[in-house]
N, C-alpha and C positions, 0 to 999 in steps of 0.2 A: 504494500500500500504506500509506503514511503517513496518508492520509485515512481509509482503512478502519480503522486502529488508533487514530484520534483518539478521545479520551474515556477511554481505558484509562490508569490512573495508573501509568505505568512509573516504576520507581525507578532503572533503569540499562539501558544498551544494551551488549551484547557482540557482537563480530563477528570473522570470519576476517580476517587481515591482507591476504589476496589482493585485488587491485584491484577485482575485480567485486563482492565482498562488502563491502569497505571503502566503496566509493562508494555502494552500495545503502543501507548503514547510515547514512551521512552524510545522504543525501537524506531518509530516513525520520525521522531524529532532528531535522532542521531543521523538518520538518512537525509533529512532535510538540511541539516547543518553543514553537509558537504558543499552545498551551494549557498547556504544562508548562515555564514559563521556567526552573525550577530543574533541569531535566533536563540532565545534563552530556553532553559529547561521547562518542562510543563508545569503549569499551576493546577491545583486540584480544588474541586468544589464539591461539597456534600450535596448540592442541588443536582449533581449529575449521577448520583448513586442509582442503582437499578431499583425497580419496583420492590416494595416489601410485601411478601406473601407468607406471613408467619405460619400458616397451617400447612403449607406445601413445600417449604424450602428443604432441599435435600432429597425430595421425591422425584422419581421419573414421572413424566406426564401421564403415563398409563396408570400408575398407582394413584395419583391425585384424582384422575377421572373415576377410577373404581371406588375410591373411598369417599369421595365427595361429589357424586354425580350431579346433583342439582346445582351446586355451587359452580361446578365445572361448566355446565351448560350456560349458566349466567355469564361466566367469564368470556365465553365465546359469542353469546348472542345479545347480551345486555350489559356491556362493560360499564356504562355510566352508573348503573345500580348494583354492580358486582360487590357483594358484601361478604365479609368473613366475621364470624362470631368468635372473637379471640378470648381465650380463658384469662381470668384474673387470678391473682394469688388466693383470693377468698373463695374461689370456686364459681363465682358468677362469670358472665361473659360481657364483652363490650363490642358493639358493632364497629367494624373498621371497613372503610371503602377505599381499597388500594389504588384504584385508577383515578378516582377523584383527587386523592392526595397527590398522586404522581403529576397530574396536570397542574396543580397548584405549585408544586416543586419546579416544574418546567418553566412556568410563568415567572417565578422568582429568579431563576437563572437568567432568562433573557433580559429581564429588567436590569440586573446587575451588570451583565456582560455588555449590553448596548450602551449603558451609561459610561462604561470605562473605555470602550474601544470604538467609538464613532469613527467611521471612515476607514477602518482597518480590516484586514483579512485574517480571520481567526479560524484555527482548526480546533474542533471539539470532538473528543473521543469519549464515548460513553457506552451504552448498552441498548439492547433491542427495544425494551418497553419505554425507557426514558427517551430514546431517540424518536419513537413514534409520538410521544407526548410533545417533544420539542417541535417536531414538524407541524403537528396539529395546532399547537398554540401559536406558532408563528403565522399561520394562515387563518387563524381565528376559528378553528374547529374545536368542539368540545369533546368530553370523554366518550360520548356515544359513537365517535368515529375512530376509537382506538384500534379496532380490528380492520379498518379500511386501508391500512398500510402494512408493508412488509419491510423488515430490516434484517439483512443477512449479516453473518460475521464478516468483518473487514470491508463492508460496503462503503461507498462514498455518496453523500448527498450534498447538494450545493444550494444554499439559500441566500438570496440577495435582499438585504434590508434597506429600506429607504429612510431610516431614522429610528425612533424609539418604537417599542412594542406597540402595535395598533396601527402603525403606519404601513403602507403597502409593502408586501413581501412577495418576491417572485421565486418560485421553485424552478431553478435552472436545471437541476437534475436530481434524481432520487434513486437510491438503492442500486448504484452502479456496482457490478461485480465482475465485469469481464477482465479486469486486471488480475483477477485471481485464477483465470484459466478457462472458465466456462462463459459463453457469451451472455447467458440470461440467468437470473436467480432461480433457485430450485422452487418448485411448488411446495406449499405447506403439506404437512402430514395429513393423509386422508383425502387429498384433493380428488374430486371425481368429475367436476364440470370442465367447461372449455377454458382455454387460455387464448386471449386475443392479443396479437402484436399490432399495435397501432403505429403507423409510419407516416411521417409527413413527406410529401413529394420532394424531389430534388430541386435545386435552384433553377430559376428562370432568369432571363436577362432583365426582366422587370423587377424581380426580387433584388438583383444586384444593384440596380439603379435606384431602388426605393420608390418605385412607381406602383400605385394601387392597381391591381389587376382584377381581383374579384372574379366575376364570371366571364371576363374576356379570356378566351381559351389560348393562353400563351404557352408554348411548348418549353421543354427543358433546354437549357444551354449546355455547352460541353461540360462545364463543371457539374451541372445537375445530373447529367448522364453518368459521370464518374462517381458522384455520390450514390446514385442508384446501384452501381456496380459494387461499391464498397459495402453498402447495406446488404446486398446479395451475398457477398463473401462472408460478411459477419454472421448471417443467418444460414449459411449453407449446411451446417451440421444439425440444424433444428428441423425436425420432421414437421412439415406443414400438411394439414389435411384439407384446407380450402383457402381461397383467396378472393377478396372483394376490393373494389376500388370505386372512387368517383369516376364518372364517365368522361371527365375532362382530360385533356391531353397530358398535362404535367403529372398527375398521379397515375394515370393509366400507363404511361411510358415507364415511370419509376417502378410500378408493380411488375410490368413485363420484364424489365431488366432483372429485378430480384428473382423472378420465377425462371430465369435461365438456369438457376441452380436447382429448380424443381420442375422439370419439363413436363411431368405427367399431370400437373394441375391445370384446371380451367379457371380463367380469370372472369369473375362476375362483376358487371358494372351496376352501380346503384345511383340513381338520379339524386336521391335525397342527400347524398354525401358531397354534393358539389359545394364549392366555396361560397361564402357570403356574397350577396349581390351588393356592391357598393354604389350601384346606380350611377348618378352623375359624377361621382368621384373616380370612376374607373378610367384608367389611362393617365391620371393626374399625379403630379408630385405634391408633397406636403405643402410646399410654398404656394402652389397654385390653388390648393384647397383652401388654405388660410386666406388667400386673396379674394376668392369667390364666395367663401362661406365663413366669414370672420367669427372666431370663437368656437366654431363647431368641432374643429380638429382637437382642440384642448378638451372639449366636452367628451369626445370619443376616447381620449387618453385618460381622463379622470373619472368619468362616470359613463362607461360604454353602454350600460343597460338603458340609458335614457335617450340614446341616439336613434333616430329614424333616418337611415340613409336616404337622401333625396333621390327619389325614383328607384330606391332599392329596398333592402330588408332592414329589420332590426334584429337584435340578438335573440329575442324571444322566439322569433320565427326560425332562426338557425337552430336554437335549442330543440324546438319541437320536432322539426323534420329529421335532424341528424340523430337524435336519441331514439326516435321511432324506428329508423332504419337499423340502428345499432341493436336494439332489442330484438328485432327480427333475426338478425345474424346470430346473436347469442342463443336465441330459442332454437334455431335450426341446427345448432351443434351441441345442444344439451340433451341429456337423457339417454345417451348411447352407452354401449358396453365399454367403450374406451374413451380416455381423455383426448379431446381434439384440440389442435393448435391451429388458429385461424389468422391469416394475414389480412389486415385492413389498411389500405393506403388512401389517405385523404389530404386535407388542407389544414392550414394554420388555424383558422377560426373554427372549423368543424372539430379538429382534434382537441382544441382547448375546451370546446363545449362538452365533448365526451369525457375528458379528464375531470372537468368540474362535476359532471353528472355522476361519475363514479363515487365522488366524495360528498354528494348531496348539495353541491354549490350551484348557485344560479348565475345569470348573466352579469351581476355586479362583480363577480370574481373572475371575469374573463381574462384579466392580465396576470392572474396568479401563476400561470404555467407558461414556461418558454417552450417553443417548438422549433427546433432547428431543422433546416432542410436536410432530409435523409435520416432524421432522428427516429429512434425506435422506443416505444413505450410498451409496457406489459401490464395487462389487466386480467386477473384471474377470477373466475366464478367457481368457488369451491364445490358447490353442489348444483350448478346449472343456473338457468334463468331465474329461478325462484330464490336464489341465495344472494346475500349481499356481496357486491363485487369488492375486490381487493386491488388497490393500485400497487403492483409489485415492483415496478420500476418506471421511471419517467425520464424522457428526453435523453436516451443514451446516444452519444455522438462520438465516443472515443474511437470508433471505427473510421471516422472521417478525418480526424486530425491527429490522433494519438494522444489527445488531451482529454482529461475528465471535464474540462470546461468546454462549453459550446462555442466553437469558433466559426460556425457557419454564418453566412450573411444574415443580418437581422431582417432587412427587406421590409416591404409592405405586404399586406395580405392579398 
């Protein structure tokens, strides 16, 4: 992991004081110090300690499930109300809500860290459950969404803060594991439903120029085709069972390039996965939009859910059509005898809508997720269409540039 993070100019390292996180942070820091000799040794915070599960600690999961079946089901299905009756010395018990406490702990950590390290790049090394709470609280999700994320050992997530806690936070990447050898994180124990790989199309010339393209059918440029090929190589060892795409040229060509590694699959086009219609903005640069529609571009950047594109769509319309199409795809690959892995190639706005949907977020959260050209995200449905989805990984771009950071063109939608 230290090698994967090399080249990022970290200002400080913070870690949990527990031995497993402490040692991990020390190994990483020693690797980083080869290029950053001024980087000091890790600091440790009790706010980064792993979740406290006093009745289960030291038990295998199977034993905890067998001895506390009702509590275990609540742990999986109702984390916000997950409760342990912890014995007191006098023989009575006290109710303890581990996940609620964990989220309060995560909030305290962010407040202290952000106050001390404004404008800096910080490495945080902790544990699975507290990491999920940290990501959740950063993007203003509560304990009910605890099981909506996955955090593998030695994964890397990237969060971009715009100020103090409560200010906008962008998830640049989440749960990257390919630096550990396998391209995608493992599925959770007992997984029976489909896995969907959500890919954004490769770069177009209008992406590179920063011109709004929307539903104007711009093809890939040479770099976009190269990005598609790299995504295909990245996924070549992954068994794919089906493939879907927006009917527009840029995702359709990206998908076709990826499927060169999977020649037996048929590519299905889905109209509802097309990019947002920017209406009268399409073909324009930001400066031209600001000149013709003063203040509206800032509104789009600050409160996207309030914008009706002149002659085009609003985000609620994108949410409705893209999520409806997504649910049909999930349903079509649920309930079989084997776990199916499905490729879906679409667009920036559509992908952001789908990632938000997975976490129960609406159009106001549109800018929460970054989607690089050629990026791969992973969404798992543990028990099919009727189960709560899990965002297993978001915006994997390491196959494009060799960096855990997204170095693709930002571009316009």
